[in-house]
N, C-alpha and C positions, 0 to 999 in steps of 0.2 A: 208164407207168401203164396199167392195164388199160382204163380208160374212155377214154383218149385225150384227156382234158380237163385242162387245166392249172388248178390252184387254188393260192391263196396258203397260206403256212404258218398265217396267222391264221385263215383259213377252215377249215383242216384240224384245228386244235385246238379250234375252237368246239364246246362241249358235250362235250369229251373226258372220260371218267370217270377222272380222274387217280388218285383215292384207291384205288379197287378195282384198277386196273391196277398201281399201285405195290405193293399188298399181294401180288398175284399174282407180281410181280417178285421180292419177297423169298423167296417159296416156290420160285420157279424157280431162284434163285441158289444154293440149297443143293446141288442135284444136280451142277452142273459143278464146284463146289468139291470135293465128295467124289470126283468122277471124276478131276479133273486133279491133285489133291494127291499122287497116287501116282507120277506120271511122273518127278519129279526124283530119287526115291530107289529106284525099282523095280530098277535095275541093282544097287545096293548091297545091297538086301534079298535078291535072288536069290543074289548072291555070298555073303552071310553065311550063308544056309541051306545052302550047300555042295552043292546038288543037281546043279549043272552040272559035267561032267567037265573042262571047260576054259573059258577066257573066251569062246571063240567061241560056246559053247552058251548063254551067259547070255541073249542076245537071244531065243533060241528059247523058253526057259522064261518069260521076261518076256512074250512074246507069248501064251503059254498063259493067263496071268493075265487078260489082256485078252479073250481068246477065250471063256473060261468065263463071264465076266461078260455079254458080249454074247450068247452062245449061250443062256444061261438067260433073258435078256431077250426073246429071240426067241420062246421057248416060252410065255412068259406075257404078252407085251405085248397081244395081241388079247384075251386073257381079262380083263385089267385094263380094257381099253377097253369090253368088254361089261358088266363089272361097273359101270363108271361110267355107262353108259346105263341100267342097271337100278336102281342104288342111289343114284345121284347122284355128282357130280364130287368134292365136298368130302371126304367120308369116305374115298374111295378114295385121294385124294392124301395125306391124313394118314397112312393106313396105310402107304403107300409110303415116306414120310419117316421114320417111326418104325422101320420094318424096315431101311431103309438105315443109320440111325444105329447100330442094334444090330450090323449086319454090319461097320461101320467099326471098332467097338470090338474085335470078334473079330480083324479084320485087324491092328490095332495091337498086340495082345498075342499074335500068332502066334509059336510057337517053332520051327516047321518049315514047309517049303514047302507041304505038303498041307493044313495048317491054314489058311494064307493062301489057298490055292486054294479051299477050302470056303467061306471068308468071301466071296470074290469071287463064287462061285456063288450064295450066299444074297443078296448085293447085287443080282445080276441078276434073281433070281426075284421080288423085291419091288419092283423099280424099273420101274414102268410109267407114271410120272408125266408124261413128256415129251408124249405124245399127249393126255393128259387136260388138262394145262395149256394146250396149244394149243387144245383145244376150249373151255376156260373163256374164253380171250382172245377167241375169236370170238363168245361169248355174253354177255359182260359187259353189264350193264344200262346203257343210254345210249350204247353204241357204234353208230356209223353207218358207211355205206359209205365216206364221204369220209375218215374217220380210222381205219379198221380197219388200215391199213398201219402207223400209229404203234403200235397195240396189238401187232401182230406183231413189232415191233422188240424187244419184251421178250425173245423167245426167243433170238435171237442176241446181243442186248446183254448179257443176264444170263449167257449162256455165255461171252462174252468177259470180262466182269467176273469170273466164276468162274475163268476161265483166267488171270486176273491174281492173284487171291487164292489159289487152290489151289496152283499151283506155288510161290508165295512162301512159303506155309506149309510145303509139303512140303520145300522146300529149306532154309529157315532152322531149322525145328524138328526136323530130323533130322541137322543138322551139329553133332556133339557133340565137336569137337576141343578146345574149351575148356570147363572146368567152369563151371556157372552160379553156384556159391557157395551153392546151396540143397541140402542133403544129400539130402532126400527126392526132389527132382527129378533130381539127379545119379545117385542109385541107380536111379531109374526108367529114365533114359536108358541106363544101363549094362546093365541086364538086358533092357529092352525098348526098343531105340533108335528104334523106329518107332511107339511108343504115343502119345507126346505129341501129334503132329500129328493122329492119329485121334481122340483125346479131344476136341481143339478142334473138329474138323470135325463129329463126332457131336453135340457140344453145340449147334452152330449148326443142325443138322438138327432136333433136338428143339425148339429155339426157334422155328424156322420152322413146325413142326407146331402149336405152341401159338398162334402168330399166325394160322394158318389157322383153327383152331378158334374163336377169339374174334372175328375181324374179316372173314373172307372170306365173301362171299355165295355161296350155292349158285346155279349158273347153268343147271342142267338145266331144260329148258322146262316140266317138270311139277313137279319137286321144289322149285323156287325159291319156290313159293307156300306151302310147308309151314313150320310153326313150327320154328325152329332154336334150340335151347337155348344153344349156344355163342355164336351171333351175338347173341342176346338178352342174355346175360351180358356180352359185349363192349360192347353198347350202354349197359349200366348203368355199366360202367367209364368209358366215354367221357362219360357224363352228369355225372360228377364234375368234368369239365373244361369243361362247358357245350356239349358236342357232342351234337346230337340227329339221329337218322336215322329215317326212316319206312320200314319194311320192307314187302315185298309181301304177307306174310301179314296184316299189320295193315290194309293197304288193302283186301284181300279181305274181311276180317272186317267192317270198317266198312260196306262197300257191301252185304254180305250182311245185316247188321243193319238197314240202311235199307230193304232190300227186304221183310224180315219185318215191319217196323213199318208199312209202307204197305199200304193195302187193295188187293187184286188180284182180278181176275176172269179169266174165260177170254179176254176180249178185251183185257186189259191189255198194252200193248207191253212187250216184254222188252228195251228199249234199254239200260237201266242194266246188266242182266246181260250183254248183248253187249259193252258197253264194258269190264266188269270182267274178262271172260274173254279178251278180245283181247290180243294181244301189246302190251306197253307201248310199243313203238316205232311202233304203228299207231293210237294214240289219236286223232289228228286225223282219220284216215279214218273211224274208227268213229263219230265225232260227227255225221257226215253222214247216218247211217242214219235218224235220227228223222224227218226231213222227206221221206225218199225212199220210205217204205213204209207201208202201212196196218197196223193192229194184227194181231198174229199169232194164229192159232187155237191150240187146245191141241196138235193134232197137229204143226203147224209148230213150235211152241215146243219140243216134245219132240225133234224132229229137230235143232233148233239147239243145244239143251243137250247132246244126245249127241255132236254134232260138236265142240263147243268146250269141254266141261266140263274144268276143271283138276283135278278129282279123278282121280288116276292109279291105275289098277290094272294094273300091268305083267303082260303075259303072258310069263312066263319061258320058256315052251316055244316061243314064236314064233320061227321061223327068220329069219335075215338074208337078204334078197334079193341074193345075191352077184352075180347076173347084172346087176342094176341098178347095183351099186356098182363092180364091177371092169370098167371101160371100157378100151378101147385106150389112151386118153390117160392114165388112171391107171397103166397098165402102163409107158408111156413115162416118166412122172414117177417112178415107182418105180425104174426102171432108172437114171435119172439120179441119184436119191438114193443108190442103191447104189454107183455109181461115185464120186460126190462124197464120201460118207462113208468109203469105203475109203481114198482118198488122204488124207482129213482125219485119220483116226485113226492111220494108219500114220506120217504126218509128225509128228503131235503126240506119239506114244508113242516112236517110234524115233529122232527127232532127239536127245533127251537121252541116249539109250543110245549113239548114235554119238559124241556129244560126250564121254561118260564114258570111252570107250576111250582107252588111252594113245596119245600121239603117238609113232609108231614111228620111231626113229632108229638108225643104226649107232654103232659106237664112236667115230667121229670127229664125231658130231653131225649127220651128213647124213640127210636124209629117206630112208627105205626106199621110200617111194612114188615112182614114176617116171611123169612125164607122157607119154602121156595115159591109159593103160589099166592101169598097175600101181599100184593104190591099196589101202592097208590101214590099219588102226588108226583112231584118232579124233583128238581134240584135248586129251584129258586134263583135262576140266572136272570139278569136284566138283559135288555136288548143289545147292549154293547158286548156283553160276554158271549151271547149267542152269535152275534155277528162275527166276533173274533174267531170262534170255533169254525164257522163255515168258511171264513176267509183263509184260515190256516190250512184246513183240509183242501181248499181250492189250490193252494200252492203245491201241495203234494200231487194233485191231479196234473198241474202244469209240468212238473218234473217228469211224471210218468209219460205224458204225451210227447214231450220233447226228446226224452232220452230212451225210455223203455220201449214205447210203441214202434219207433223206426227200426230199432234193433230186432224186435220180435217179428215185424213184418218182413224183414230181409231174410230171416233165418228159420222161420217156423211156418208150418202149414196153418192157414187161416182158421179153418174150422176147429182143429185140435186145440190151438191156443185160446180160441173163443170159449170152448168147452171148459178148459181149465179155470179161466177167470170166472165163468158163471158158477162153477162149483164152490168158490170161496165166499160168494156174497151171502148165501143163506146162513153161514156160520156167524156172521156179524149180527144178524137179526136175532139169532138164538141167545146170544149173551147180553144184548143191550139192556133188557129190563133189569138185570142184576147189578147195574152200576149204582143203583140207589143204595145198595147195602155197603158201598164204599164211601158214602158221604159221612161227614162227621156227626157223631151222636154219642150219647152216653151208653147205649146198648152195645156198640162195637168198639168203644174206646178210641176211635179215630178222632183226631182233633183238627184236621184240616182237610181241604178238598183235594189234596195232592194225588192220592190214589184214584179218586174219582175222575180227576182230569186225565190222568194217564190212561185209564181204561177207556174213557170216551174218545179221546184223541186217537188211540191205537185202533179201535174199532172203526172209527170214521175214516182213518187213513187207509185201512185195508179195503173198505167198501169203495172209497173214492178211487183208489188205485185200480181196482178191478173194473169199475164203471168206466174209467178213462181209457181203458183198453178195449172194452166191449163196444163202445159207441163207434169208434172209427172203423173197427172190423165190420160191424153191421153196415155202416155206410158204404164201405168199399164193396162188400158183397152185393148190396143193392145196386150201386152204380154200375158195376161190371156186368150185372145180369139184366140190365135194362136196355131196350133198343134205343139207338141214338136219337131218333126223331121223337121219342116219347119219354125221354129221361125226366123232363120237368113234371110230366103227368105222373110217372111212377114215383118220383120223389114226393109229389103232393099226396099220393095215396099213402105213402109211408108216414108222412107228417100228419095226415088225417088220422091214421091208426094211432100214432103216438099221442096226438091231441085227444083222441077218444079215451085213451088210457089215462091221460092227465085230467080228463073230466070225470071219469068214473072213479079213479083212485081216491082223490080227496073226498069225494062224496061218500063212498062206502067206508073208507077208513076213518073219516071224520066221525061217523056214527059209532064205529067200533071203538075209537078213542074215548068218546064220551061214555059209552056203555062200560068199557073196561075200567075207567076211572071211577065211575059212580058205584060199580060193584066191587071195587078194590081188587081187581084181577088184571092189572095192567100188563102182565106178561102176555095176555091174549092178543094185544095189539101187535107187539113185535113178533110173536110166534106165528101169527097169521101171515105176516110178511115172510117169515122163514119158510113156510110151506109153499107160499106162492112163488117166491124166487127159486125154490127147488124145482118147481114145474118148468121154469125157464131153462134150468140146467138140462132137464130131460128133453125139452123141445130142441135144444141145440143139435141133437143127434139127427134131426130130420132136415137140417139145412144143407142145401147143395151149393157149393161155391162155384157153380158153372159161370163161365165168363162169356157173355154175349159177344164181346169185342174179339174173341178168339175165332169167331166164325169168319170165313172168307168175306172180305169186303168188296164192294164195287169200286175199284180204284179208277183214277183218271185213264189209265191205259185200257182197262176193261170197258170203260164207257165208250172209248173210241172204237174198240173191237165190236161192241154191240151196235154202234151206229153204222159200221161198215158192213158187217155180216148179218146183223139181226139176231145173232146168237150170243147169249151171255158168255163171257170168257171165264175160263177156269171153273166151270160148273159141271 
């Protein structure tokens, strides 16, 4: 853990804002469901469209669908982050979810490859929510330094849960070998075999957007004090069930009314105003101002109000100080994100494609693959079997995130534990091509897929467990090292880097996949990931776990000192 201090779980959850974090989690869950539901059936979708000249090229065209999504996300992620800093987090997140839901419907009803391609492009253009949700989690009211790691569990936890639900939906709702008995549904499945899963997923996206509108608080440090019609309506709904919430705009109005009703002169202390405008997490410190300073003059009062006023008039033309934001450490973190996300997306997307290729045998039932370097084909899984594998490994990720990561974060140094997990990932890629030799065939005397399943699931479990620890650690390092006023921009930069890797990875490894299958050297595909993820392990030694929040802050007390003396306090 960053602070080097061990705390108990009870201490860590004390004062944790469970309700708001849970609501943000529901919103976060929608995106990975939409993203991963495609993986079990993308091989069969591309094959149905008939754009690939042969089966070896299916992986290449599947990679293009992933690349266009991530590429469009790259072009728009920072813009969405800037919009969230200018307009507020909540409305931008809702826009992203609604746009993604519409794109999912277009994908489901696609009749050719290029229509599906356009749908994936649209999905990438409107999908900038990951960085914004990460900013929301760091700004949730009531969150403190001791339990922010728990809040950041939401990102990988919801991704893992989405990685369970998405593939399960994608596998089960696109496997139409047996009629359902409902004519309308059977007709839909026959004409649009991939529509049903996308209708279900888009429905969840629209539901999540509705939940965000009614129940999620704005967390932007200026806009959170403004009246929110959606949240107010949600409070009325909750009022029918006896649930009452006091919002920040109501607190602000009450204190403002109290100030207006009380007589004031030039020499009246502005202590109540100082406490109202201070960050809610610093209330105890603001309360000490009253006994520490004499009454403020009009000039000093104006300085204090200008410095701390929560009335926000954003300067849309103000440029972002990139020199302050893009530090050498951020570059190193971004590079590690790049490497980690490439191996992550390539594994998640191409493992089901590899499993969907036929198990290649000769006329006598012997494997055509010969140990160690002559490897071709796959294992002949259908979309439901591939979805089950991804869903099961997703459950492992959930366990790791809920149980292993909090314990690790409380008891170990962040960078050391990050390095350990990064060292295990390459080993999984090294052994993956050889699961073909555990498949049933006359040449090895194996009669069932039992050993093959055991090997695949073990390797997938190890890789998922490591990835589920790596992601929250990287998110924590990024969040703690970002200036408060530019956290959304920093997170957008990281998401842009991650999206760039998700665009580049499927594009490059899609060609490697096709080349390796065509030339019957499929070990090349997995071993290229072995060396690439090994570079991520080396890169982890260059990461600094510096905590920006450990720098002395300008507290409410110090703001008053500055207003009185003109000299910053404690500097």
